[in-house]
C-alpha positions as CSV (number, residue, x, y, z in Angstrom):
1,M,15.5,-23.1,-53.1
2,K,18.9,-21.7,-52.4
3,R,17.5,-18.3,-51.6
4,L,14.9,-19.8,-49.3
5,F,17.6,-21.7,-47.5
6,L,19.6,-18.5,-47.0
7,I,16.5,-16.7,-45.6
8,C,15.8,-19.5,-43.1
9,A,19.5,-19.6,-42.0
10,M,19.5,-15.8,-41.4
11,A,16.3,-16.1,-39.4
12,V,17.7,-18.9,-37.2
13,L,21.0,-16.9,-36.7
14,G,19.0,-13.8,-35.8
15,T,16.9,-15.8,-33.3
16,G,20.0,-17.3,-31.8
17,Q,21.6,-13.9,-31.4
18,S,18.5,-12.5,-29.6
19,L,18.6,-15.5,-27.2
20,A,22.3,-15.1,-26.5
21,Q,23.5,-14.0,-23.1
22,L,24.0,-10.3,-22.8
23,A,27.5,-9.0,-21.9
24,P,28.0,-5.8,-19.8
25,E,28.7,-3.7,-22.8
26,D,25.3,-4.8,-24.3
27,Y,23.4,-2.7,-21.8
28,K,22.8,0.7,-23.3
29,F,20.1,3.4,-22.9
30,F,16.7,1.6,-23.3
31,N,18.0,-0.8,-25.9
32,H,16.4,-3.8,-24.2
33,L,13.1,-4.4,-22.4
34,S,12.0,-7.1,-20.0
35,G,8.7,-8.0,-18.4
36,G,8.1,-9.9,-15.2
37,I,5.9,-11.0,-12.4
38,S,6.8,-10.9,-8.7
39,L,5.5,-12.4,-5.4
40,G,6.4,-11.1,-2.0
41,L,5.4,-9.4,1.3
42,D,4.0,-6.5,-0.7
43,G,1.8,-8.8,-2.8
44,I,1.6,-9.8,-6.5
45,G,3.4,-7.6,-8.9
46,F,3.7,-6.9,-12.6
47,E,6.7,-5.0,-13.9
48,V,8.6,-3.8,-17.0
49,A,12.3,-2.8,-17.0
50,A,14.9,-1.3,-19.2
51,P,18.7,-0.6,-18.9
52,M,20.0,2.9,-18.8
53,T,23.7,1.9,-18.8
54,C,25.6,-1.2,-17.7
55,N,25.4,0.1,-14.1
56,F,21.8,1.5,-14.1
57,A,18.4,0.2,-14.9
58,V,14.8,1.5,-14.4
59,R,11.8,-0.5,-13.4
60,A,8.1,0.4,-13.4
61,G,5.0,-1.6,-12.4
62,Y,2.1,-2.2,-10.1
63,T,1.9,-4.4,-7.0
64,F,-1.2,-5.3,-4.9
65,L,-2.4,-7.4,-2.0
66,P,-5.6,-9.4,-2.4
67,R,-8.6,-7.6,-0.8
68,I,-8.9,-9.8,2.3
69,K,-11.9,-9.1,4.5
70,Y,-12.2,-9.6,8.3
71,S,-15.4,-9.4,10.4
72,T,-15.9,-8.8,14.2
73,D,-18.3,-7.0,16.6
74,I,-17.9,-4.4,19.2
75,K,-20.2,-3.9,22.2
76,L,-21.7,-0.5,22.6
77,D,-22.3,1.6,25.7
78,E,-25.9,2.2,26.6
79,S,-27.2,5.3,24.7
80,S,-30.4,6.7,23.2
81,V,-28.4,7.1,20.0
82,F,-28.0,3.4,19.2
83,S,-30.6,1.1,17.8
84,K,-28.5,-2.0,18.7
85,E,-26.4,-3.3,21.6
86,E,-23.4,-4.1,19.5
87,I,-22.1,-3.2,16.1
88,D,-21.0,-5.7,13.4
89,I,-18.0,-4.3,11.6
90,E,-15.9,-5.5,8.6
91,G,-12.4,-4.6,7.6
92,K,-10.9,-4.8,4.1
93,L,-7.3,-4.3,2.7
94,K,-6.9,-1.9,-0.2
95,M,-3.1,-2.1,-0.7
96,G,-2.0,-1.4,-4.3
97,N,1.0,0.6,-5.4
98,F,2.5,1.8,-8.7
99,H,6.2,2.1,-8.5
100,L,9.2,3.6,-10.2
101,L,12.5,2.1,-9.1
102,F,16.1,2.6,-10.2
103,D,18.7,-0.2,-9.8
104,Y,22.4,0.6,-9.5
105,Y,24.9,-2.2,-10.2
106,P,28.2,-1.3,-8.7
107,F,30.0,-4.2,-10.3
108,R,29.8,-4.6,-14.1
109,K,29.8,-8.4,-14.1
110,S,27.7,-8.9,-10.9
111,S,23.9,-8.9,-10.6
112,F,24.1,-7.4,-7.1
113,H,22.2,-4.1,-7.0
114,L,21.2,-1.2,-4.8
115,T,17.7,0.2,-5.4
116,A,16.0,3.5,-4.7
117,G,12.7,4.9,-5.9
118,A,9.1,5.6,-4.8
119,L,5.7,4.0,-4.7
120,F,2.5,5.9,-5.5
121,S,-1.1,5.1,-4.4
122,T,-4.2,6.5,-2.8
123,P,-3.5,7.2,0.9
124,A,-6.1,4.6,2.2
125,I,-4.7,1.1,2.5
126,A,-7.5,-0.4,4.6
127,S,-11.1,0.4,5.6
128,V,-13.3,-0.6,8.5
129,Y,-17.0,-0.1,8.3
130,N,-20.3,-1.2,9.8
131,T,-22.2,-3.8,7.8
132,E,-25.6,-2.2,8.6
133,P,-26.7,1.0,10.3
134,F,-26.7,0.9,14.1
135,I,-27.6,4.5,14.8
136,K,-31.2,5.7,15.0
137,E,-32.2,7.7,11.9
138,S,-32.8,10.9,13.7
139,Y,-29.1,11.0,14.7
140,W,-27.6,10.3,11.3
141,G,-24.9,12.7,10.3
142,N,-24.8,14.3,13.8
143,S,-24.0,11.6,16.4
144,G,-22.2,8.3,16.7
145,I,-19.7,6.5,19.0
146,E,-18.6,8.7,22.0
147,L,-14.9,8.2,22.7
148,G,-14.4,11.1,25.1
149,D,-15.7,12.4,28.4
150,T,-19.5,12.8,28.1
151,K,-19.5,14.8,31.4
152,N,-17.1,17.4,30.2
153,L,-18.3,19.6,27.3
154,Y,-14.8,20.4,26.1
155,R,-13.5,16.8,26.2
156,Q,-16.4,15.2,24.3
157,Y,-15.0,13.4,21.3
158,S,-17.1,11.2,19.0
159,V,-17.0,9.3,15.7
160,V,-20.0,10.5,13.7
161,S,-22.0,8.6,11.1
162,D,-22.6,9.9,7.6
163,E,-26.0,11.0,6.3
164,S,-26.9,7.4,5.7
165,G,-26.2,6.3,9.3
166,N,-22.9,4.5,8.4
167,I,-19.4,5.0,9.8
168,N,-16.3,4.4,7.7
169,L,-12.8,4.5,9.0
170,D,-9.8,4.6,6.7
171,L,-6.3,3.6,7.6
172,K,-4.1,6.0,5.7
173,V,-0.4,6.4,5.0
174,N,1.6,8.7,2.7
175,A,0.4,8.7,-0.9
176,V,4.1,8.8,-2.0
177,K,6.3,6.3,-0.3
178,P,10.1,6.3,-0.8
179,Y,11.8,2.9,-1.2
180,I,15.4,1.7,-0.7
181,G,16.7,-1.8,-0.9
182,V,19.3,-4.3,-2.1
183,G,19.0,-7.4,-4.2
184,F,20.4,-9.8,-6.7
185,G,19.5,-10.3,-10.4
186,R,19.4,-8.0,-13.4
187,A,16.3,-6.1,-14.1
188,V,16.9,-6.9,-17.8
189,T,18.1,-10.5,-17.6
190,K,21.4,-11.6,-19.2
191,H,19.6,-14.8,-20.4
192,R,16.2,-14.9,-21.9
193,V,14.6,-15.7,-18.5
194,G,16.0,-14.8,-15.1
195,V,15.2,-14.5,-11.4
196,Q,15.6,-11.5,-9.2
197,F,15.5,-11.1,-5.4
198,D,14.8,-7.9,-3.6
199,L,15.0,-6.9,0.1
200,G,14.0,-3.4,1.1
201,V,11.7,-1.1,3.0
202,Q,8.9,1.3,2.1
203,F,8.7,4.5,4.2
204,W,5.0,5.1,5.0
205,G,5.1,8.1,7.3
206,R,2.9,8.1,10.4
207,P,-0.2,5.9,9.7
208,G,-3.5,7.2,11.0
209,I,-7.2,6.4,11.2
210,F,-9.4,9.0,9.4
211,T,-13.1,9.3,9.8
212,N,-15.9,11.9,10.5
213,V,-15.0,13.3,14.0
214,K,-17.2,15.6,16.1
215,R,-15.2,17.7,18.7
216,F,-15.3,21.1,20.3
217,D,-13.3,23.7,18.3
218,Y,-12.0,26.4,20.6
219,D,-11.4,28.8,17.6
220,E,-15.0,28.6,16.5
221,G,-16.4,28.2,20.0
222,N,-18.7,25.4,18.9
223,F,-18.8,21.7,18.0
224,V,-17.6,20.8,14.5
225,V,-17.7,17.7,12.3
226,R,-14.6,17.1,10.1
227,N,-13.0,14.1,8.4
228,E,-9.7,13.9,10.1
229,R,-7.2,11.8,12.0
230,V,-8.5,10.1,15.2
231,E,-6.4,11.4,18.1
232,R,-5.8,8.6,20.6
233,G,-5.1,11.1,23.3
234,R,-8.8,12.2,23.2
235,I,-10.1,8.6,23.7
236,T,-10.9,8.8,27.4
237,T,-13.9,6.5,27.7
238,D,-13.8,3.5,30.1
239,N,-15.3,1.2,27.4
240,E,-12.9,-1.8,27.1
241,D,-13.4,-2.2,23.4
242,Y,-12.7,1.5,22.8
243,Q,-9.6,1.3,25.0
244,D,-8.4,-1.6,22.8
245,V,-8.9,0.6,19.8
246,K,-6.8,3.3,21.5
247,E,-4.0,0.8,22.1
248,A,-4.2,-0.4,18.5
249,I,-3.8,3.1,17.3
250,R,-0.8,3.6,19.5
251,I,1.0,0.5,18.1
252,M,0.0,1.3,14.5
253,E,1.4,4.8,14.6
254,K,4.9,3.4,15.4
255,I,4.9,1.3,12.2
256,R,6.3,3.8,9.8
257,V,8.1,1.4,7.5
258,Y,6.9,-1.7,5.6
259,P,9.4,-4.5,4.8
260,V,9.6,-5.8,1.3
261,L,11.0,-9.3,0.5
262,K,10.1,-10.6,-3.0
263,I,11.1,-12.8,-5.8
264,R,10.7,-11.7,-9.4
265,V,10.7,-13.9,-12.6
266,A,11.4,-11.9,-15.7
267,G,11.8,-12.5,-19.4
268,R,13.7,-10.4,-21.9
269,I,11.3,-9.2,-24.6
270,F,14.1,-7.9,-26.8
């Protein structure tokens, strides 16, 4: 009985020690681990973190936004290519990033930190596509929506369907996005559970809309179809909806950073 009592006492003392508040000198290279969830402008996140020293910590995880869909329609110019007078389109978010971040704590006893790192994802963060074919089958893979000057051979510029008669436009940014920020809270919490706040920016590069584009290539001396960035300077049609798209591209290309404001709740695993 005495031996059993000693074993229980040691277990309780060990548990109490594991729950105790960490002091600055307790943070050593990967000697602790925490896991947490976050919510912010960049979506819902899951993360693990470990200390490197008292002044440095590393975090790794994944953050995503729900795949919200949006539907609308665009009126089409009269053309023998189209089987309808308007196109029903749908847009969908596809934002999800893995991240590797390093926190620097300039003050040993403070939870204030500076953060730098990077996010990694596929380039496409959103897609826009037609819900059903609107181009006559004989034109699939060769014709589509004319954005340029139909009267000038060298200024013709069109978005072309694929072999199934569908058009898909992807909004793309850099696959690797640097991140810098500031915040409060230890990545590996001093107590068993803690809260962390982060404020920063992701550097996206110049966003662009990519799709199958048909244009005249001066080097080849003929029309070519390539999946590439839509150049707003080539959109010269008088169609009001297409001009709205041109203006949207102009505004979008200026948004080269994405703000991040989030709260993270973390628990120390050991």
